[in-house]
N, C-alpha and C positions, 0 to 999 in steps of 0.2 A: 595740125593739132597744136594749140598753144595751151600750156599748163602753167599755173602759178600758185605760189603760196605767199603768206604774209607773216613777217616775223620781226622781232628785234634780234640783236646780235647774239644773244645767249641761246637762241634757237637754231643757229646755223648748223650744228651737227644733225639735228632732226630734219631740217630742210634738205640737207645733203643726202641723208638716208632716203628721204622721199624721192628726191630728184634722181638718184642712182637707180632706184627701183622703177621709176617711170622709164628711164632711158634703157633699162634692161629689156623691157617688153616693147617699147616704142622708141627706138633710136632716132626716128625722124621727128619726134616731138620737140617743140621749142619750149624750154623751161625758163620761167622768170621767177625771180625772188623780189618781192616788194619789201623793202627794208626801211622800217621806221626807226632808224638808228644810224650810227656811224659804223662803217665797215671796218672791222679790225683786220690785222694780219692773221692769216690762217693758212694751214697746209694746202698745197695744190689739190689734194684729193677732195677737199671740201668744196672748192669752187669749180672743180672740173665739170660737173654735170649742169652748171648754170649757164644758160645762153645769154642771160642779161640779169643785171642787178639794178632794180629801179628804186632809187632813194625817194623817200617821201616828198622831198623838195621838188621832184619832177612832176608830181601830181597836181592838177589844176584845182587846188584848194585855197580859197582866199584867206587872208589873215592867218597864215599857217602857224606861227608861234602861239597865238591865242587859242587857235583851234586844237592844237596838240595838247596844250596845257589842261584843257577841260576834260581830257580823257585819261583814265588809268590805263596801264599798259595793255591789258587784254582788250579793253574798249577801243584803244587806238588801233591795234592790229586788225580788229574787225571793222572799224569805222572806215578804213581805207579801201575795203574790198570792192565796193560798188564802183568807186572812182577808178580803181585799178582795172576793172573790166573795161571801162570806157577808154582809159589811156592805152591799154594794150591793143584794143581794137583800132584806135586812131593811129597810134605810132607804128604798129607792126602790120596793119592791115589784116588782123586776125579775124577769121570768120567763125571759128569754133573755139571757145575758151573753156577750159576746165579749171576749177579751183579745188585744191585739196588743203586741208589743215596740215601743218608741218609734222604733226604726230601721227601721220598715216603712212602705211607701206602699201604700195601697189604690187600685188602678187601675180596678177594675170593681165592679159591684154584687155584693152578697153573696147573691143570690137562691138560688143552688145550695146555699149553706151553710144558708140558712133552710129549704130543702126537706129537706136532710139532717137538720136538727134536728127536723123533723117525724117522722123515722123513728127517730132515736137521740137520747139525752139528752146524749151526750158526743161531741165531734168532735176528732180529733187529726190532725196532719200528720206523716208520717215524714220524717226528714232525706232519705232516699232511698227510691224506690219501684221502682227497677230495679237489679239487681246490676251492679257495675262489672266490667271485664275487665282493664284495664291495672293493673299492679302499683302504680304510683304512686298512681293513683286509689283503689285498694283501701286503701292505707295512709292516704292523706289523708282518705278519706271513710268507708269501712266500718269500719276500725279506730278512727277517731275516734268513730264512733257507738257502738262497743263501750265506749269510755271515758266518753263524755259523755251517752249516751242515744239510744235508737232514734228517739224522737219529739222534734221541736223545739217547745219550750214557748214560743217566740216567738208562737205562736198556740194558743189554746184556746177552744172554744165549748161552753157548757153550758146545757141546759134545766134549770132549778132545780126539779126534781121527781124522784121515784123514784130510779133509780140515779145520775142526774146530781147530785142533792143528796147522796146517800151518798158519791159519789166526791169531791166538794168537801170534805165534812166530814173524810174520811180524809186527803186530800192536804193540807188546811190544817193539820191537826194535825201531820203529818210536817214541814211547812215551819216551823212554830213551834218545833220542837225540833231538827230535823236538816237544815237547809238550808245546807250548807257546801260549799265547793269543796275537796273532799278526795278526788280521784280514786283514790289508792291505797287508800282506805277504802271504795270503791264508791259514794262520794257525789259528785254534781255538781249543786249547788244544787237547783233544783226538778225537773230533768229525769230523773235516774236513777230517782226514785221512780215515775215514770209508766211505766217499763218494766214494772212490776208490774201496772199497771191492767188490761190485757186478761185477766190471770189472775183478778183479783178482780171485774171488772165485765164483763158480756157485752153491755151496751147501748152499745157504742162504735162510732162510724162513723169509719173511717180514710180520710181524703181523699187519695187517691193521684194525683189529676189533676195534670197538669203545670202547670196555671195557678195552683195554690195554693202559697204559701210558696216561691216561686222564690228560690234563692240559690246561692252559688258551690258549695255542697256537692252540688247535684244537677244542675249544668249539663252533666255528661258525657252525659246523656240528654235534655237539654232545649235546644232551639234557639229563640232569640228573633228575631223579625222585626218590621217595622212602624215606627211613629213614636213618638217620645218626646212627652209622658210617658204618655198614657192610651190610646194606640192601638197597643199592643204585643201581638203574638201569641206564644204559647209552644207549640211543636209544632202550630201552626195554631189554637190556642184563645185567646180573649181573656184576657189576663193579669188575674187577680183581685187578687193582692197580691205584692209583691216585698220581700225582706228584705235590708237592707244590713248583715248581721251582720259584725262585725269591722271596721267602717268606721273608727272612731277609732284602732284599733291599727295600721292599715295592712294588716291581713290580707285585708280585702275586695278591695283593689286588687291585691294579690299573687296571690290565688287567681283573681280574675277574669282576670288576664293568662294564667294557666295553663290555665283551663278555659273561658273565654268568647270565645276568638278567633273562633269560628264565629258569634258573635252581636254584631256591632259596635254594634247599637242599645243594648246594655247598658252600653257605655262612654259613650254619649251620655246614657243614663239616670243614670249616676253623676254626670256633669257637671251635669245638670239638678238633681239632688238637692243637690249642693254649693251651687249658686246659690240653690235654694229655702230651704235652711237658713240661708244668709247673709241672705236677705231677712227671715228671722224672728229675727235677732239672734244668729246663731252666733258671730260674732267677739267679742261681749261676754259674752253669757250663758253660753257654754260655759266661760268662765274662772272662774266662781263656785265657790269651794270648798264642799264639803258641810259643813254645820254640825256633823255628827257625826264629822268628821275631826279634831277638836281638843278638848282638855280645856278646862275653863272658864277656865284661865289662859292660853290661847292656844297651848300646846304641842301639837304634832301627835301624834295617836294613831298608833302604829306597828302593823304586823301582829303583832309580838312581844307588844305590850301585849294585843291582842285574843286571840291564841292561848293565852297563859298563863291569862288570865282565864276563858275559856270551858272550859278543861280542869279548873278547880279550883272545886268547889262552895263551899269555905271562903271563897275570895275573893269569889264572888258574894254570899254571905250577909253578909260583913263590909262590902262596899262596894256597896250596892244601887244607888247612882248613881256609877258609876266615873268619870263625866265631871267630877264636882264636886271641884275641887282647892283649894277655899277654906280648908279646915282641914287643915293638914299632919298632924295627929294621927289623922285619920280619912279620909285621901285615898288612893285607889288609885295615883294619880300619884306621890305621895311614897313610898308603900310600895314601888312598883316601882323607883323610883330607888335605894332602899336595898337591896332584896332581889332584885328581878327581874333585875337585871343579873348577879347571881351564878348565875343559871340557866345550865346548859350548853346553849347554843342548838342545837348539832348533836344533842344528846341529846333535847331537846324536840321538834325537828323529826322525829327518828326515832320518838318516841312518837306523834306526831300521824299519821305515816304508817302505823304498825302497829295503832293502837287507835282504834276509833270513839269518838265522844263518849259519855260516860255519859248515860243518860236523865235528864231533869230531876228526876224523882222520886227517883232514887237519889242525886242530888247534894244534895238538900235537907237543910239543917242549920240549927240555930238560929243567929241572928246573934250572940247573946251568946257562945256557946261557941266559935264560929268566930273572933270577935274576940279572945277570950282566947288562942286558939292562935296567931294571927298576931302579936299584940302581944308574946307571950313569946319570939318569935324574936330572936336576938342581932342 
């Protein structure tokens, strides 16, 4: 059993909490951290449950600086997931691979998932498995699923053969080219793509049990009882894994207060999770800025920098390493300071809302002709 998560350095405490929880119930599991960042110094307790740390530079992604630059941080950590499945299978000979978001705690053994992987090569968990009836819950949960995806890709398990392998190859390619948070374009990072998966692949097991991927979006039909942290029951079944989605933004607490009043143990679980992450360095490690959030001269990369760059193939060709600001004559940072600010931002945002990104092949141009075109601008 190989398990992995995908993070930047500020999520190391959460990844460690997840890894420790996996090792508690499956000490034989091999746990990998895919790190789209630079590894900082951290206490041994943080790295103890990690069997490998895979830096993004080890993943077979062409034109890596340019590719990274096109993605905001959450987009980046999701865009690598499909390629990470492929890499872990190839490098470690992994036959069964589980992905968990770093803000998940595994409370019980994964035996039922292992059994399900004997039957199917792909396992998914839907955000909801029972229809809501209250209008607020319909808007908060069902309409939200229509925008962001039917299945929560905070969890994915794949047996790397047959349709499982074909699914990963398809999904990984989509994530390398079109893993963006652009809901008006029908894109939400890695999730909306998997809405198509049941149409393309029939070897999918949908895990609807109330004990899997418990989170605020499905609490209208799931009641938790028992004791924190590992003796919780959900609708009378032992909890397998709980997802603290929206924790850092405050949304998890807000929605728990709306939908979790019938389950006081979940508020205790939240308090336990805060303390657990603190024990693993949350107060210090969580403040580490991602290395991909700044140009080489220290200036911050803004969303506008990224959006304009990823919409223009000429810029990608002319500035293959857009982070490099060392040469003003060949620097995207300096080009943007001169020309990018003249872009009509409302118009650019409208363009992004209305038009999906051009496929990478369509955007390909020679660096020389692109540079001539850019350099000739007044």
